[in-house]
N, C-alpha and C positions, 0 to 999 in steps of 0.2 A: 553268483556263491549259490550254491546248493544249499537247501534246506537243511541237509546232514553236518553242514560244516558250521559251525562253531566262529562267532566274531571273537578276536584277540581281544581280553579285559581291557576296556578302555577305546576301546576302535569306535568307530562310525560305521562302521561294514554292520551289515542286520542279512539273512537268511530271505528266501522272496515270500515267504510265507509271513516274516517281523516288515517286509517291505509294505505286501499287500493290507496288513492290518495298520500303517499309518499314513498312506498315500492315496488318493482317489485315484478311478482306473484311469485316466489321461493321464495322472503324474506316474503312475507306472509304467506305462506304456513308453512315455518317452525317456524318463529318468534311468532305470532299468532295464526295457530294451530297446533301447535306442532309437526310438519313434521321432518323430518330425512333426510338428502342429501346422496347418498352412496356413499360408503367407497372409497377413495383414491380418489375422482374427486374435494375435497375443495380446494381453493389456497392457504389455510394456515398451512394443511396439513405436508407440507416438507418445512415451510418457519422459518427461523431463523433468521430473521434481527435483531437487538436493537430496542426497541422501546415498542409503549404500545395496547392493542387490544383492542376495544371498541366495545360497543353494535351497531349493524349496525342498530337497530330502534330510539335508543333515541341518540346517540353518549355519553355515558355514558362510562367513562373507566373502565374496566372490571380486566383484566389480565397485569402482565408486563410480555415481554420479558423473563426475568429470571425465569419465571415458568413456563415455556415450555419445553418439553421435548419429545423425540421421544419413544413412546409406541406401536410405529409400529400397532396398532387399526386401521387405515385409519382415522381416522377424527383427527385436533389440538388436542395436551393433555398438560393440565398444570395441577400442582398439587397445588397453592392453586389460589385465587381469592383477588384483592383490599379490602380489607376492609369493610363489608357492601354492596360492588358491586353485589353480587351475593346470591339469594335466594334458598332454598331446599324446596322441597316438596314430598312427596309419591307417587309415581307414580306407580297405580297399571296394565295401559292398557298393551295388551299381555297377559295378564294372567301369568305376574310374577310380582313381586314387588323391583321397582327401585328408587333412587334419583333423582328427575328432577328437572336441574339447569335452574333459570331464572334471569333475568335482575331483580334488586331488583327497579331500577327507574321505568321502563316502563310494567314490565311483561313479556318480550317479551321471548319466548323459544329459551334455550341455546342450551341445548345436558341433560345428564346424569352426573352423579359422582359416582366412584365406590371405594371401599375402599378394604384394605389389599389385592392386587394383587400381593405386593411382589415388586414392583420398587423402585430403592434406588433413596427414594424422602424423603425430610425430613416429610411430612405428610403421607406418602404411599396412597395417594389418588392419580386416574387421574379423569379430568375434562374434559370428551369427549365431544369437542364443535362442532357444526356444523360452518363451513366456513362463508357459508352462513349468518348466524348471528352475523360475526364479524368482523369490520374494521380495520385497522391498519396505526399506524402513527409510523416514526422512528424516532430514539431520535434526529434527527435535528430539528425535527416537534414538539416536544413534551416539552411545558413550564417545564422549572426548576423551583424547588420549592425554 
């Protein structure tokens, strides 16, 4: 979104200048410019506390800890997202076709999803997510429905 485009009322979309005001430099690079953190550098790669992972940009809940698994890829891996929380689009960067995943609410780049790798999960999918794109709330801090 360019700086001259105003977000719709109630939208979690922001202009680049608004995002720069609320995200740190690394969050902006990854969430808004589709960057990637280095493998095995993210704080949630080997994190297995019970709770919910939310978008670091807008706070929308994205993944439950019960869908996180150890894929050995160097980034947090989930086999499924909360319903409607994550959008998918084709990514043809770097000379290959992948499926990019973004926060449905704000469009922030999360990472990529890979299918058919043979992991013993209910979906046989791996959502490979940048830790920088996430915040975590433990079960004690998550509202019960």
